[in-house]
C-alpha positions as CSV (number, residue, x, y, z in Angstrom):
1,C,0.0,0.0,0.0
2,G,1.3,3.4,-0.9
3,V,0.3,5.0,2.4
4,S,2.3,2.7,4.5
5,R,5.4,3.0,2.2
6,A,5.1,6.8,2.2
7,F,4.8,6.9,6.0
8,Y,7.8,4.6,6.4
9,Q,9.9,6.9,4.1
10,I,8.8,10.0,6.0
11,L,9.8,8.4,9.3
12,H,13.3,7.7,7.8
13,G,13.6,11.2,6.4
14,N,13.2,10.4,2.8
15,I,10.7,13.0,1.8
16,W,11.3,12.7,-2.0
17,E,10.7,9.0,-1.9
18,A,7.6,9.5,0.2
19,L,6.3,12.0,-2.4
20,R,6.7,9.3,-5.0
21,Y,4.5,6.8,-3.1
22,N,1.8,9.2,-1.9
23,P,2.2,12.9,-2.5
24,I,-0.9,13.9,-0.4
25,L,0.2,12.0,2.7
26,A,3.8,13.3,2.4
27,V,2.4,16.9,2.6
28,I,-0.3,16.3,5.2
29,I,1.8,14.5,7.8
30,P,4.4,17.2,8.4
31,I,1.7,19.9,8.5
32,G,-0.2,17.8,11.1
33,I,2.9,17.3,13.2
34,F,3.7,21.0,13.1
35,Y,0.1,21.9,14.0
36,T,0.0,19.4,16.9
37,L,3.4,20.5,18.3
38,S,2.9,24.2,18.0
39,S,1.9,25.5,21.4
40,S,0.8,29.0,20.5
41,H,-2.9,29.4,20.0
42,S,-2.4,32.2,17.5
43,K,-0.3,29.8,15.2
44,K,-3.2,27.3,15.3
45,I,-5.7,30.0,14.3
46,A,-3.4,31.2,11.5
47,L,-3.0,27.6,10.1
48,S,-6.7,27.0,10.3
49,V,-7.4,30.1,8.3
50,V,-4.9,29.1,5.7
51,F,-5.8,25.5,5.3
52,F,-9.5,25.4,6.0
């Protein structure tokens, strides 16, 4: 499955290889990690305005 292969490649730092398997997942996972780890409420609001 392309999703599991892309996730594996992202975990090992191979972003270009992950893009080859599943480009949408390779873009969504880093955005989700950044969104989850950001502690500032204003950053979350700014991201929600941009992406939703």
